[in-house]
MARVO-15771 format. One line per 4 residues: number of its first residue (from 1); their letters; for each residue x, y, z of C-alpha. Coordinates in nm, 2 decimals, decimal comma. Each point is the difference from the previous one (the first is absolute). Layout:
<pts>
NUM> A> X Y Z | ...;
</pts>
This chain:
<pts>
1> XXXX> -1,94 0,62 -1,73 | -0,25 -0,28 0,05 | 0,16 -0,16 0,31 | 0,08 0,26 0,26;
5> XXXX> 0,21 -0,23 0,19 | 0,21 0,00 -0,30 | 0,33 0,19 0,01 | 0,18 0,23 -0,28;
9> XXXX> 0,33 0,00 0,21 | 0,14 -0,17 0,34 | 0,17 0,33 0,17 | -0,10 -0,05 0,33;
13> XXXX> -0,20 -0,08 0,29 | -0,14 0,32 0,06 | -0,19 0,07 -0,30 | -0,19 -0,37 -0,01;
17> XXXX> -0,33 -0,04 0,16 | -0,10 -0,30 0,28 | -0,19 -0,14 -0,28 | 0,29 0,00 -0,22;
21> XXXX> 0,26 -0,15 0,24 | -0,27 -0,28 0,07 | -0,06 -0,07 -0,40 | 0,42 -0,05 -0,04;
25> XXXX> 0,00 -0,19 0,30 | -0,29 -0,25 -0,10 | 0,16 -0,04 -0,32 | 0,36 -0,05 0,16;
29> XXXX> -0,16 -0,23 0,20 | -0,13 -0,25 -0,29 | 0,36 0,01 -0,13 | 0,16 -0,10 0,29;
33> XXXX> -0,24 -0,31 0,05 | 0,10 -0,36 0,01 | -0,06 -0,16 -0,34 | 0,00 0,34 -0,19;
37> XXXX> 0,17 0,02 -0,33 | 0,32 0,12 -0,01 | 0,02 0,07 -0,35 | -0,23 0,21 -0,18;
41> XXXX> -0,10 0,21 -0,33 | -0,19 0,28 0,16 | 0,29 0,25 -0,07 | 0,11 -0,14 -0,35;
45> XXXX> 0,14 0,23 -0,23 | 0,04 0,25 0,29 | 0,37 0,14 0,03 | 0,09 0,12 0,37;
49> XXXX> 0,35 0,18 0,09 | 0,12 -0,05 0,34 | 0,22 0,35 0,06 | 0,20 -0,01 0,36;
53> XXXX> 0,24 0,27 0,09 | 0,05 -0,14 0,31 | 0,08 -0,36 0,10 | -0,30 -0,26 0,09;
57> XXXX> -0,02 -0,41 -0,02 | -0,34 -0,08 0,12 | -0,19 0,32 -0,20 | 0,17 0,00 -0,30;
61> XXXX> 0,04 -0,41 -0,03 | -0,39 -0,04 0,07 | -0,14 0,26 -0,22 | 0,23 -0,16 -0,28;
65> XXXX> -0,14 -0,37 0,10 | -0,34 0,14 0,05 | -0,03 0,13 -0,35 | 0,13 -0,30 -0,14;
69> XXXX> -0,24 -0,21 0,15 | -0,29 0,23 -0,12 | 0,20 -0,08 -0,39 | 0,14 0,37 -0,02;
73> XXXX> 0,35 0,07 -0,17 | 0,24 0,17 0,25 | 0,28 0,19 -0,05 | 0,22 0,07 0,32;
77> XXXX> 0,21 0,35 -0,01 | 0,33 0,00 0,18 | 0,03 0,36 0,08 | 0,37 -0,04 0,06;
81> XXXX> 0,04 -0,09 -0,34 | -0,23 0,24 -0,15 | 0,05 0,32 -0,16 | -0,07 0,16 0,35;
85> XXXX> 0,31 -0,09 0,07 | 0,12 0,21 -0,29 | -0,21 0,31 0,12 | -0,29 -0,04 -0,15;
89> XXXX> -0,30 0,13 0,24 | -0,24 -0,27 0,15 | -0,28 0,19 -0,21 | 0,20 -0,05 -0,32;
93> XXXX> 0,05 -0,36 0,06 | -0,39 -0,06 0,06 | -0,09 0,21 -0,30 | 0,23 -0,18 -0,20;
97> XXXX> -0,13 -0,33 0,16 | -0,38 0,07 -0,09 | 0,09 0,10 -0,33 | 0,03 -0,40 -0,08;
101> XXXX> -0,34 -0,05 0,10 | -0,02 -0,19 0,37 | -0,32 -0,04 0,17 | 0,10 0,08 0,37;
105> XXXX> 0,36 0,07 0,17 | 0,07 -0,11 0,34 | 0,22 0,27 0,16 | 0,21 0,03 0,29;
109> XXXX> 0,20 0,29 0,05 | 0,16 0,20 0,35 | -0,19 0,34 -0,07 | -0,35 0,02 0,16;
113> XXXX> -0,27 0,09 -0,27 | 0,18 -0,21 -0,27 | -0,30 -0,18 -0,12 | -0,25 0,27 0,03;
117> XXXX> 0,23 0,22 -0,25 | 0,04 -0,28 -0,21 | -0,41 -0,07 -0,03 | -0,03 0,37 -0,09;
121> XXXX> 0,24 -0,01 -0,32 | -0,04 -0,39 -0,11 | -0,30 -0,15 -0,20 | 0,09 -0,34 0,14;
125> XXXX> -0,13 -0,14 0,37 | 0,27 0,10 0,28 | 0,03 -0,25 0,29 | 0,17 0,17 0,29;
129> XXXX> 0,28 -0,26 0,12 | 0,10 0,22 0,28 | 0,07 0,37 -0,01 | 0,23 0,17 0,24;
133> XXXX> -0,14 0,04 0,35 | -0,39 0,03 -0,13 | -0,15 -0,34 -0,08 | 0,04 -0,37 -0,10;
137> XXXX> -0,34 -0,11 -0,07 | 0,03 -0,35 -0,13 | 0,18 -0,11 0,34 | -0,25 0,16 0,16;
141> XXXX> -0,27 -0,22 -0,19 | 0,21 -0,34 0,03 | 0,00 0,10 0,38 | -0,36 0,04 0,02;
145> XXXX> -0,08 -0,29 -0,21 | 0,25 -0,23 0,27 | -0,19 0,13 0,29 | -0,35 -0,13 -0,15;
149> XXXX> 0,14 -0,32 -0,06 | 0,05 -0,05 0,36 | -0,25 0,28 0,17 | -0,32 -0,06 -0,26;
153> XXXX> -0,13 0,35 0,09 | 0,21 0,33 0,05 | -0,26 0,19 0,22 | 0,13 0,04 0,33;
157> XXXX> 0,30 -0,15 -0,02 | 0,33 0,15 0,16 | 0,33 0,04 -0,23 | 0,30 0,08 0,18;
161> XXXX> 0,25 0,18 -0,26 | 0,35 0,00 0,18 | 0,30 0,16 -0,09 | 0,18 0,27 -0,26;
165> XXXX> -0,32 0,20 -0,10 | 0,20 0,31 -0,04 | 0,05 -0,06 -0,39 | -0,25 -0,34 -0,03;
169> XXXX> -0,18 0,05 -0,30 | -0,13 -0,37 0,08 | -0,15 0,11 0,35 | -0,16 0,32 -0,17;
173> XXXX> -0,19 -0,22 -0,27 | -0,10 -0,26 0,27 | -0,14 0,24 0,24 | -0,22 0,15 -0,30;
177> XXXX> -0,08 -0,37 -0,12 | -0,07 -0,17 0,32 | -0,20 0,30 0,17 | -0,22 -0,01 -0,34;
181> XXXX> -0,10 -0,35 0,07 | -0,08 0,05 0,34 | 0,32 -0,06 0,24 | 0,14 0,16 0,29;
185> XXXX> 0,37 0,09 -0,07 | 0,25 0,07 0,27 | 0,33 0,19 -0,12 | 0,27 -0,11 0,21;
189> XXXX> 0,40 0,16 0,01 | 0,26 0,18 0,16 | -0,10 0,40 0,02 | 0,28 0,06 -0,22;
193> XXXX> -0,15 -0,23 -0,30 | -0,37 0,10 0,06 | -0,11 0,26 -0,27 | -0,23 0,26 0,12;
197> XXXX> -0,36 -0,06 -0,11 | 0,05 -0,36 -0,08 | -0,33 -0,10 0,21 | -0,18 0,28 -0,24;
201> XXXX> 0,05 -0,23 -0,30 | -0,27 -0,24 0,18 | -0,27 0,24 0,03 | -0,32 -0,14 -0,19;
205> XXXX> -0,32 0,15 -0,03 | 0,07 0,23 0,27 | 0,13 -0,31 0,26 | 0,36 -0,01 0,10;
209> XXXX> 0,12 -0,38 -0,05 | 0,35 0,04 0,06 | 0,20 0,09 0,31 | 0,37 0,04 0,10;
213> XXXX> 0,15 -0,21 0,27 | 0,40 0,02 0,11 | 0,02 -0,35 0,20 | -0,05 -0,32 -0,15;
217> XXXX> -0,23 -0,10 0,27 | -0,25 0,26 -0,06 | 0,01 -0,06 -0,38 | -0,02 -0,39 0,03;
221> XXXX> -0,27 -0,03 0,29 | -0,29 -0,23 -0,12 | 0,14 0,08 -0,37 | -0,13 -0,24 -0,27;
225> XXXX> 0,30 0,09 -0,26 | 0,34 0,09 0,07 | 0,16 0,15 -0,26 | 0,40 0,04 -0,01;
229> XXXX> 0,19 0,29 -0,20 | 0,33 -0,05 -0,15 | 0,25 0,26 0,15 | 0,08 0,24 -0,30;
233> XXXX> 0,37 0,08 0,06 | 0,04 0,11 -0,35 | -0,26 0,27 0,05 | 0,15 0,12 0,36;
237> XXXX> 0,23 0,27 -0,17 | 0,27 0,14 0,20 | -0,20 0,03 0,32 | -0,08 -0,33 0,14;
241> XXXX> -0,30 -0,05 0,18 | 0,06 -0,27 0,21 | 0,31 -0,07 0,18 | 0,08 -0,33 -0,15;
245> XXXX> -0,19 -0,35 -0,10 | 0,05 -0,17 0,31 | -0,17 0,35 0,21 | -0,25 -0,05 -0,27;
249> XXXX> -0,08 -0,37 0,04 | 0,01 -0,02 0,42 | -0,29 0,26 -0,04 | -0,21 -0,06 -0,35;
253> XXXX> 0,09 -0,32 -0,12 | -0,24 -0,27 0,01 | 0,05 -0,27 0,21 | -0,17 -0,29 0,18;
257> XXXX> 0,01 0,20 0,30 | -0,16 0,32 -0,21 | -0,27 -0,25 -0,16 | -0,11 -0,08 0,33;
261> XXXX> -0,19 0,31 0,04 | -0,22 -0,06 -0,36 | -0,28 -0,25 -0,02 | 0,09 -0,35 -0,01;
265> XXXX> -0,12 -0,03 -0,36 | 0,19 0,32 -0,13 | 0,18 -0,05 -0,30 | 0,36 0,15 -0,08;
269> XXXX> 0,05 0,20 -0,31 | 0,30 0,19 -0,17 | 0,03 0,15 -0,36 | 0,38 -0,13 -0,01;
273> XXXX> 0,28 -0,02 -0,02 | 0,04 -0,13 0,34 | 0,28 0,15 0,23 | 0,00 -0,35 0,21;
277> XXXX> 0,10 0,10 0,36 | -0,14 0,38 -0,05 | -0,38 0,02 -0,09 | -0,03 -0,33 0,05;
281> XXXX> 0,16 -0,29 0,19 | 0,08 -0,30 -0,17 | -0,26 -0,24 0,17 | -0,26 0,25 -0,04;
285> XXXX> 0,09 0,05 -0,36 | -0,04 -0,39 -0,05 | -0,27 -0,07 0,21 | -0,33 -0,14 -0,08;
289> XXXX> -0,14 0,35 0,09 | 0,18 0,15 -0,28 | -0,14 0,06 -0,34 | 0,29 0,15 -0,15;
293> XXXX> 0,02 -0,24 -0,30 | -0,39 0,02 -0,05 | 0,04 0,35 -0,06 | 0,28 -0,03 -0,29;
297> XXXX> -0,24 -0,27 -0,13 | -0,33 0,22 0,05 | 0,22 0,26 -0,19 | -0,04 -0,20 -0,34;
301> XXXX> -0,34 -0,06 0,01 | -0,08 0,40 0,10 | 0,19 0,12 -0,25 | -0,15 -0,27 -0,28;
305> XXXX> -0,36 0,21 0,12 | 0,16 0,35 -0,01 | 0,14 -0,10 -0,37 | -0,34 -0,17 -0,08;
309> XXXX> -0,21 0,34 0,14 | 0,22 0,22 -0,19 | 0,03 -0,17 -0,35 | -0,27 -0,29 -0,03;
313> XXX> -0,32 0,00 -0,18 | -0,24 0,23 0,17 | -0,24 -0,19 0,20;
</pts>
């Protein structure tokens, strides 16, 4: 390809270079700029299918809005009403959809590696909208763009990611994305929710740019960015790793008291949906330091950038 920043698929942050990430952030920022056109013809004539095997509000809706703003046709497949409910395999469903000649399939699935599997068997572009416990690349990109909007440069920023790390594809993608951009990431969770080797995802050019912490004071002291993660009760299984929501909130919930450890201009983030009173107190979620709704807005712009990079005319 003539442009080395151009993508064939978006399967994860791990395979992206710093330059490719920066190219996406630059394009997404242009789409988010005040006065940017809300309707374009960049992808006129293209067909995009959203194929979600897991529930989603923000990711699915923003991909569909992004595609329509670029002029594409969007087909949304409700898997509960599709042939998978009749016993058809996920792969057969995808192959049948590709036989209808879409230009891209945006897929979310509970099994890690699903997007990679589809990319090996289908000819259209595959966009990973979250696969099991593996990655959620578009979330990491919109988070990075939101941070850039408030902090400018990434170099040297201290980013605390707090909460349910054990199964978090959001955390995995963010660690890889933010450390590639020059941030140091502090990962904070109870021992029972801290996966082994999580900090190794933040090794860049031989330098470890991620660290593990087990108290909010350690993680948040002089932090520039504080990101809380949702407690994923649906992934706990039969052996709960936390006593209860109240106990978790007391030790790891982000409150005004906890934010006192961070820098005065630290911003507060959350990928959503927020469990108020668990991951964040209501006053913090609604405070002027919270950029949670900005993340949602940036999600549309960054997903426009992803679709443009994959399907737009070559630069």
